[in-house]
C-alpha positions in Angstrom: 0.0 0.0 0.0 1.2 3.5 -0.8 1.9 5.9 2.0 -0.9 8.3 2.7 0.8 11.5 3.0 -2.2 13.5 1.9 -4.5 14.9 4.6 -8.1 14.7 3.6 -10.4 17.8 4.3 -7.8 20.4 3.6 -9.2 23.9 3.9 -7.9 27.0 2.5 -6.7 29.4 5.4 -8.6 32.5 6.0 -7.1 35.3 3.9 -6.1 38.3 6.4 -5.7 41.7 5.1 -2.4 43.4 5.7 1.3 43.6 4.6 2.9 40.5 3.3 6.1 38.9 4.6 9.5 40.7 4.7 11.3 38.6 2.0 11.9 40.8 -1.0 14.3 41.5 -3.8 15.1 44.1 -6.2 13.9 42.8 -9.7 17.3 42.4 -11.0 21.0 42.6 -10.0 24.3 40.8 -10.1 24.7 37.5 -8.5 28.5 37.5 -8.0 29.6 35.8 -4.8 27.7 33.8 -2.4 24.2 34.6 -0.9 24.2 34.8 2.9 22.6 32.2 4.8 19.3 32.8 6.5 19.5 33.4 10.3 20.0 30.2 12.2 17.1 27.8 12.2 15.5 26.5 15.5 17.1 23.1 15.2 20.6 24.3 15.6 22.9 27.5 16.1 25.5 25.9 13.7 24.9 26.3 10.0 24.3 22.8 8.6 22.6 21.6 5.3 24.0 24.7 3.5 23.7 22.7 0.1 21.0 20.3 -0.9 21.3 16.8 0.7 22.5 14.0 -1.5 22.0 10.3 -0.5 19.6 7.4 -0.5 16.1 6.8 0.9 14.3 3.5 0.7 10.7 4.6 0.6 9.9 5.3 -3.2 11.4 1.9 -4.5 10.8 -0.3 -1.4 8.3 1.4 1.0 7.9 -0.9 4.1 7.9 -4.3 2.1 10.4 -6.8 3.5 13.1 -7.6 0.9 15.5 -10.4 0.1 19.3 -10.6 -0.5 20.3 -10.4 -4.0 20.5 -14.1 -4.3 16.9 -14.3 -3.2 17.3 -15.7 0.3 15.3 -14.0 3.0 16.1 -16.0 6.3 17.6 -13.8 8.9 17.8 -10.8 6.5 16.9 -7.7 8.6 15.7 -4.2 7.6 18.9 -2.8 9.1 21.1 -5.3 7.1 19.2 -4.2 3.9 20.0 -0.6 4.7 23.6 -1.2 5.4 23.9 -3.2 2.2 22.7 -0.2 0.4 25.3 1.9 2.1 28.1 -0.5 1.2 27.0 -0.5 -2.3 26.9 3.2 -2.5 30.5 3.2 -1.2 31.4 0.5 -3.7 30.0 2.3 -6.8 31.7 5.6 -5.9 28.4 7.3 -5.2 29.6 8.3 -1.6 32.7 9.8 -3.2 30.5 11.7 -5.6 28.6 13.3 -2.6 25.7 10.8 -1.8 26.3 10.5 1.7 23.0 10.5 3.6 21.3 7.2 4.2 17.7 7.8 5.5 15.5 5.0 6.4 11.9 5.8 6.0 8.7 4.4 7.7 8.5 1.2 9.6 11.9 1.1 11.2 10.7 2.0 14.7 8.6 0.9 17.6 7.8 2.6 21.0 7.9 1.1 24.4 5.1 1.1 26.8 7.2 3.8 28.8 7.3 5.9 25.6 10.9 5.4 24.5 11.7 5.1 20.7 13.6 2.0 19.6 14.3 -0.2 16.7 11.3 -2.4 15.5 11.7 -6.2 16.1 10.2 -6.9 12.7 10.3 -5.5 9.2 6.9 -3.9 8.1 4.7 -6.5 9.8 6.7 -9.5 8.4 8.5 -12.1 10.3 11.8 -10.8 9.1 14.0 -8.9 11.6 13.8 -5.2 11.8 16.4 -3.0 13.6 18.6 -3.1 16.5 16.9 -2.1 19.8 19.1 0.9 20.0 21.0 2.3 16.9 24.5 3.6 17.9 26.2 0.5 16.3 24.1 1.2 13.1 25.1 4.9 13.0 28.7 4.1 13.7 28.9 1.7 10.7 27.4 4.3 8.4 29.9 6.9 9.8 32.8 4.5 9.1 31.8 4.4 5.5 31.9 8.2 5.3 28.0 8.5 5.3 25.4 10.1 7.5 22.5 8.3 9.3 19.0 9.7 8.7 15.7 8.6 10.2 12.1 9.0 9.6 9.3 9.9 11.9 5.9 11.7 11.8 4.4 14.6 13.7 1.4 12.7 14.9 1.2 9.7 17.2 1.2 7.1 14.4 3.3 7.1 11.2 1.7 7.1 7.7 1.9 3.3 8.0 0.2 3.1 11.4 3.2 2.6 13.4 2.8 4.1 16.9 6.1 5.7 16.7 5.5 9.4 15.9 7.0 12.3 17.8 3.7 13.9 19.2 4.2 14.0 22.9 7.6 12.5 22.9 9.6 15.4 21.1 12.2 15.6 23.9 12.9 12.0 24.5 13.1 11.2 20.7 15.5 14.0 20.1 17.8 12.8 23.0 17.7 9.2 21.6 18.7 10.5 18.1 21.5 12.5 19.6 22.7 9.7 21.7 22.8 7.3 18.7 24.6 9.7 16.6 21.9 10.3 14.0 22.7 13.2 11.4 19.1 14.0 10.1 15.4 13.6 10.9 12.7 13.5 8.3 9.4 14.4 9.8 6.1 13.7 7.9 2.5 15.0 8.3 0.4 12.0 9.3 -1.4 12.3 12.5 -1.6 16.0 12.6 -3.8 18.8 11.0 -3.0 22.4 10.2 -4.3 23.4 13.6 -1.5 21.6 15.5 1.2 20.9 12.7 3.2 24.0 13.1 3.3 23.8 16.9 4.7 20.2 16.9 7.3 20.9 14.2 8.4 23.8 16.2 8.7 21.7 19.5 10.6 19.1 17.6 13.0 21.6 16.1 13.7 23.1 19.5 14.2 19.6 20.9 16.7 18.7 18.3 18.7 21.7 19.2 18.7 21.0 23.0 19.7 17.4 22.5 22.6 18.2 20.2 23.9 21.2 22.3 27.6 20.7 23.0 27.9 17.8 20.5 29.9 18.0 17.3 27.1 16.2 15.3 24.1 18.3 14.6 20.8 16.9 13.5 19.5 18.3 10.1 15.7 18.9 10.2 13.8 17.6 7.0 10.4 18.7 7.1 7.4 17.4 5.0 4.9 20.0 6.1 4.4 22.0 2.8 3.8 18.8 0.8 0.2 18.6 2.3 -1.1 21.8 0.5 -1.3 22.7 -3.2 -0.5 26.1 -4.5 -3.9 27.2 -4.6 -4.2 27.2 -0.8 -3.1 30.0 1.5 -1.5 27.5 4.0 0.9 26.4 1.6 2.7 29.8 1.5 2.3 30.2 5.3 3.9 26.9 5.9 6.7 27.6 3.3 7.4 30.7 5.5 7.6 28.9 8.9 9.5 25.8 7.9 12.6 27.8 6.9 12.9 29.0 10.5 12.9 25.5 11.8 15.0 23.4 9.6 17.0 23.1 6.3 14.9 21.2 3.6 11.1 20.4 3.1 9.0 18.4 0.7 6.8 20.4 -1.5 5.1 18.0 -3.8 3.3 14.7 -3.6 5.0 11.2 -3.3 6.7 10.5 -6.7 5.1 7.6 -8.5 6.9 4.2 -8.8 5.3 0.9 -9.4 3.0 0.1 -11.1 2.0 3.6 -12.5 3.9 5.6 -15.2 6.7 7.1 -13.4 7.5 9.8 -16.0 4.0 11.1 -16.5 1.4 10.3 -14.0 -1.3 13.1 -13.8 -3.3 11.5 -11.0 -4.0 13.8 -8.2 -6.5 14.2 -5.3 -6.7 11.5 -2.9 -4.0 9.4 -4.8 -1.5 12.0 -3.8 1.1 10.8 -6.2 2.7 12.4 -9.2 5.2 11.3 -12.0 8.5 12.9 -12.4 7.1 15.6 -14.7 4.3 16.5 -12.3 6.6 16.8 -9.3 8.8 19.0 -11.4 5.8 21.2 -12.2 4.8 21.4 -8.5 8.4 22.2 -7.4 9.7 24.7 -10.0 6.7 27.1 -9.2 8.4 27.6 -5.7 11.9 28.4 -6.8 12.0 31.7 -5.0 12.0 29.8 -1.6 15.3 28.2 -2.3 18.4 29.5 -0.7 21.6 28.7 1.3 20.5 26.2 3.9 16.9 26.2 2.5 16.0 23.5 0.0 12.7 22.5 -1.8 12.6 18.8 -2.0 10.9 17.4 -5.2 11.2 13.9 -3.9 13.3 10.8 -4.7 15.4 10.1 -7.9 14.2 6.9 -9.6 17.6 6.6 -11.5 19.2 3.0 -11.5 17.3 -0.3 -11.6 14.1 1.3 -12.6 12.2 -0.3 -15.4 9.7 2.4 -15.9 12.0 5.4 -16.6 13.7 5.1 -19.9 17.4 6.2 -19.9 16.5 9.6 -21.4 13.8 10.1 -18.8 16.3 9.3 -16.0 18.7 11.8 -17.6 15.9 14.4 -17.5 14.8 13.8 -14.0 18.5 14.3 -12.9 18.9 17.5 -14.9 15.6 18.9 -13.7 16.2 18.2 -10.0 19.6 19.6 -10.3 18.7 22.8 -11.9 16.0 23.4 -9.4 18.6 22.8 -6.6 16.5 19.8 -5.1 18.1 17.3 -2.7 19.3 14.3 -4.7 18.2 11.3 -2.9 18.2 8.0 -4.7 15.6 5.4 -4.2 16.6 2.5 -6.4 18.4 -0.7 -5.5 22.1 0.4 -5.5 23.0 -3.2 -4.5 22.3 -4.2 -8.0 24.3 -1.4 -9.5 27.3 -2.5 -7.3 26.9 -6.2 -8.1 26.6 -5.6 -11.8 28.3 -2.3 -12.6 28.7 -2.9 -16.4 24.9 -3.4 -16.7 24.3 0.0 -14.9 27.3 2.1 -16.2 24.9 4.6 -17.9 22.8 5.0 -14.9 25.9 5.4 -12.6 27.2 7.9 -15.0 24.1 10.0 -14.7 24.3 10.0 -10.9 28.0 10.8 -10.8 28.0 13.7 -13.5 30.3 16.2 -11.7 29.2 19.0 -13.9 25.5 18.5 -13.2 26.0 17.8 -9.5 27.9 21.2 -9.2 24.9 22.9 -10.4 22.7 21.4 -7.8 25.4 22.2 -5.2 26.2 25.7 -6.5 27.0 27.9 -3.4 24.6 30.8 -4.4 21.8 28.4 -3.4 19.3 29.6 -5.9 16.4 27.4 -7.3 16.0 27.2 -11.0 12.8 29.0 -12.4 10.6 28.1 -15.2 11.8 30.7 -17.9 9.7 29.2 -20.7 7.0 26.8 -21.3 5.5 26.6 -24.8 2.9 24.0 -24.3 0.8 23.3 -21.2 0.8 19.5 -22.0 3.0 17.2 -20.2 3.6 15.2 -23.3 4.4 18.0 -25.9 6.4 21.1 -26.3 9.6 22.5 -24.6 10.3 23.6 -21.0 13.3 25.8 -20.1 14.6 26.1 -16.7 17.2 28.7 -15.7 19.3 28.7 -12.6 21.3 31.7 -11.5 24.9 30.5 -10.2 27.6 32.1 -8.2 29.8 34.4 -10.2 27.1 35.5 -12.6 26.9 32.3 -14.8 23.6 30.7 -15.6 22.7 27.1 -15.7 19.9 26.0 -18.2 18.0 22.8 -18.7 15.9 22.4 -21.9 13.5 19.6 -21.6 11.9 18.1 -24.6 8.4 16.8 -23.7 7.9 15.3 -27.0 8.2 11.6 -27.7 10.5 12.4 -30.9 13.6 14.5 -31.3 13.5 18.2 -31.9 16.0 20.8 -33.1 16.0 23.8 -30.6 17.7 27.2 -30.6 18.2 28.7 -27.2 18.2 32.5 -27.2 20.8 33.9 -24.6 18.7 37.0 -24.2 16.2 34.7 -22.5 18.8 33.9 -20.0 19.2 37.6 -19.2 22.4 38.2 -21.0 23.1 41.4 -23.0 25.9 42.3 -25.3 25.1 39.3 -27.6 27.7 40.0 -30.2 30.2 39.2 -27.7 31.7 35.6 -27.4 30.9 33.6 -24.4 31.6 30.0 -23.5 28.7 27.5 -23.2 29.6 24.1 -21.5 27.5 21.1 -22.5 27.0 19.2 -19.1 26.2 15.9 -20.7 29.3 15.9 -23.1 31.5 18.1 -20.8 32.5 20.0 -23.9 32.7 23.8 -24.1 31.9 25.8 -27.2 32.0 29.4 -28.2 28.6 31.1 -28.5 27.2 34.6 -29.2 23.5 35.1 -29.3 22.2 31.6 -29.1 22.9 27.8 -28.6 21.4 25.3 -31.2 21.2 21.8 -30.1 19.4 18.5 -31.0 17.3 16.8 -28.0 15.9 13.3 -28.1 12.3 12.5 -27.0 11.8 12.9 -23.3 15.4 14.0 -23.1 17.1 17.2 -22.2 20.0 19.5 -23.1 21.8 21.0 -20.2 24.4 24.0 -20.4 26.2 26.5 -18.2 27.1 29.8 -19.7 29.8 31.9 -18.2 29.8 35.6 -18.6 33.5 35.8 -19.4 34.5 39.4 -20.4 31.1 40.0 -22.0 29.3 40.8 -18.7 27.0 38.9 -16.7 23.3 38.5 -16.7 22.2 41.7 -15.1 18.5 41.2 -15.5 16.2 38.5 -14.9 14.3 37.3 -18.0 11.4 34.8 -18.4 7.8 34.1 -18.1 5.7 35.3 -14.9 3.2 32.6 -13.9 0.2 32.7 -11.6 -0.1 30.1 -8.8 -1.3 26.6 -9.6 -5.0 25.8 -9.3 -4.1 22.3 -7.8 -1.4 19.8 -7.5 0.3 19.2 -10.7 -1.8 21.7 -12.7 -0.1 23.9 -15.4 -0.6 27.6 -14.3 -1.4 30.5 -16.6 1.2 33.0 -17.7 1.1 36.9 -17.7 0.5 37.7 -21.4 0.7 41.0 -23.5 -2.6 40.4 -25.3 -2.3 41.1 -29.0 1.5 41.5 -28.7 3.9 44.0 -27.2 2.2 47.2 -28.1 1.5 50.4 -26.2 -1.7 50.1 -24.4 -1.8 46.2 -24.7 -3.7 44.5 -21.8 -1.5 42.3 -19.6 -3.5 39.3 -18.4 -3.6 35.6 -18.0 -3.2 33.2 -20.9 -1.9 29.7 -21.5 1.8 29.6 -21.4 2.9 29.6 -25.0 6.7 30.5 -24.8 6.0 33.4 -27.1 8.0 36.7 -26.9 4.8 38.5 -25.6 5.2 36.4 -22.4 8.8 37.2 -21.9 9.5 39.8 -19.3 12.8 41.6 -18.4 12.7 42.3 -14.6 15.1 45.4 -14.3 17.1 46.5 -11.3 15.3 49.8 -11.2 12.1 48.0 -10.6 10.6 48.3 -14.2 9.1 45.1 -15.8 9.7 45.6 -19.6 8.5 43.4 -22.4 11.4 41.5 -24.0 10.5 42.2 -27.6 10.2 45.9 -26.9 12.3 47.3 -24.0 10.7 50.5 -24.3 7.3 49.2 -23.0 6.8 48.4 -19.3 4.0 47.0 -17.2 2.0 49.5 -15.4 -1.3 48.9 -13.5 -4.2 50.1 -11.3 -7.5 48.7 -10.2 -8.8 48.7 -13.9 -6.0 46.3 -14.9 -2.4 45.8 -16.1 -1.3 47.1 -19.5 1.9 48.2 -21.3 3.1 51.8 -21.3 6.1 53.7 -22.4 8.7 52.9 -19.6 9.1 55.6 -17.1 11.0 54.8 -13.8 9.7 57.9 -12.1 6.1 56.4 -12.3 5.4 54.4 -9.1 2.8 52.5 -11.1 5.7 51.0 -13.0 8.0 50.2 -10.2 7.7 46.8 -8.7 9.6 44.5 -6.2 9.3 40.7 -6.1 8.9 39.1 -2.7 9.8 35.6 -1.6 6.1 35.3 -0.7 5.4 35.5 -4.5 3.9 39.1 -4.3 4.7 41.5 -7.1 4.4 44.7 -5.1 3.9 48.0 -6.7 5.6 51.1 -5.5 2.2 52.4 -4.8 1.9 49.8 -2.1 -0.7 47.7 -4.1 0.0 44.1 -5.4 -0.7 42.4 -8.9 -3.9 40.6 -8.2 -6.1 38.1 -10.1 -9.5 39.7 -9.7 -11.9 37.2 -8.2 -9.2 34.8 -7.3 -9.9 32.2 -9.8 -6.6 30.6 -10.7 -7.9 28.3 -13.4 -9.9 31.1 -15.4 -7.9 32.7 -18.1 -10.5 35.3 -18.7 -9.9 36.7 -15.0 -8.7 40.3 -15.0 -5.1 41.0 -13.5 -5.4 44.3 -11.6 -3.7 45.9 -8.7 -5.4 45.6 -5.3 -4.5 46.0 -1.6 -1.8 43.3 -0.6 -3.0 40.7 1.5 -1.3 37.8 3.3 -0.6 34.4 1.6 -3.2 35.1 -1.0 -2.8 32.6 -3.8 -4.3 35.2 -6.3 -1.4 37.6 -5.5 1.1 34.8 -5.7 3.5 34.8 -8.8 6.4 32.7 -9.9 8.8 35.1 -11.7 12.4 35.0 -12.7 15.1 36.4 -10.4 18.9 37.1 -10.5 19.5 35.8 -6.8 17.2 34.2 -4.2 14.8 36.5 -2.5 16.2 37.2 1.0 14.5 38.1 4.3 
C-alpha cells in the first residue's frame, strides 16, 4: 500500500488583510559571490545543510515491504542489514565519493515501548523478518565509518503514515535525545497524525528539542520537514507553511509522493486522494516555488528513480537528474544500489548520470538559488519544450531544456532569455552531458531526443553577466500538478496592450525583463513596461519615475507596486484565463497575489 501523506479535508486558510512577509528582492541585480545564509534555524545554532542533501532513501522503491538478499534468500535478513547493504553498495559504486552521503531509512523502522521510548522495531513492516537493533548506536557508527550520515524518519502525529505508533507527538524531547545519543545526522518528519491546527506547533517543538539534544555535541541533526507537501499552490496555508518551515530546519518536501510501481513514473497526472505524481508532475509543482530556495533552505521534489528502474527510460532518467539539479532539489536515490554494485557494467549509464560532476555542481552551487521556469511553450506534459534557468555564483547561468515530445527536436536557445546582453560578444557554453565547451554569441543550437534534455552552463567571461532576470511570470497553480497560466501581453507587445492571463505559449509576448530599477519591460520591446491600477495591467512607455511601473518581487510571491498595491487576479480564480489582472491591496498568503517570476538571486528576508 502506498503511504498516505495527503491529509483529507484540507481547507484554505482565511485570508487576512495586511502587509505581506519581509522577504523581498530588487527585480534584478548581479549574482556575484555567495548569498548569505538565513539566520540560524530553530534546530541548531550551527549552519548545517547549506547545500542540498545527497544520498539514499528506501521509501519510493521499497516502501515497508520486506526484501531479500540479491541471491533471493530471506532467512535472517533484517531491515537494518538491507539498509547497511545499500550503504556498502553506495561506497563501492563511488556514489559516496560523488557526494551521496546521507542514508535515510523511512517508515516502519521503529517501535515505541510502553514507557514511551523510541527503539528499533523487532520486525520488518509486519513481516516475520527482523527489523532494527533495539538501539541504533552501532548502526550509525557503521554508516559513519563508510563516510556516510545516518538519517531517520518519523511523523508529527502519534502514528506514522503506515500506522506504526512511533510518531513524535508528545515524545519530542525524548526522541531528540535518543537521536543525539545514537549519533543520528538527520530527521525526516512527516505529516500523518496532525492537522493544520497543530502541525506548526509540533514541528516547532521538535526543532527546539533537536537543538537542545545536540547542544555541546559535534554532530548536529538536520531537520527535513514534509509539512508544505500537504497543501497545493491554490491554498493560502501552502505559503504560510513555506514561511515557517525555513525558520525551523533546512529542507522540506513541497510535492506529492513520486510515483513508482505500477504507474507511469514519468507522466502520472493522477491527483487528489491518490496524492502521487510522476517525475514531470513533481517538477511542475516544485519549480513554481523556486524563490524559496537559498543557502540552507531547499525545496525537495522527492526521490530520484535512477538506477534499476524499469519504468523510466534512460532519457527520462537523464531528464529527472537534470531537472532536479537545476531546481536545486536534494538528490536522494531510491533504487536498488545493491544491483548497481553487483553488476556495474549493466548500470554504467545510470551510474554515469548519478555521478555527473558538472550537473552535481549545478545542484550544489553555493549561491543556493532554485531554478525558475523561464519558458513553457505548451501546457501539455507530453508535448512542447520547457526551459529552466538557475542563477549561479559568479554571474553564470545554468539552463535545462526539456523536450516533452516523444521524438527528437531541433532547438535554438536564445541567450537573451537567460538575461544576457551584449550578444555580439563571445561567451563559453559548456554542455554538461558531453562536458565540452563551445564558443557562442547570441544563441545555442542543439538536438534533443524524446523525453530527453540539453543542459548547459553559460559563463559571462569578459562580456558581462546576466544583469537582468528574464522569463515568464506565472500565476499560482490551481491544484497539485496543474499547469498555471502566464502573464501575457494580449495582441502582442504594443503600447496600451492588456497584460492578463493566458496559456503559457513560450511566445515573446510572455517574456518579461525584470530590471534592477524595478521596471518590468517586454522583452520584444524594452521601451514598453508593465503599469497597472484597479482597472487592470497594461503596457505603457517605460518611465522609472512612475510608481505604477516600479515593482519589487517578494519571496512570498507578491509583485508589489511602489504604490503599495499588489498584482492581483480579480476574483481569485486561478483556473480562469478570462480573469482580469489588476492591482489591489496586498493581502497575506493570497494565492491570487502569488506569482512565480524570474530572479537573479534568491529573494532574502
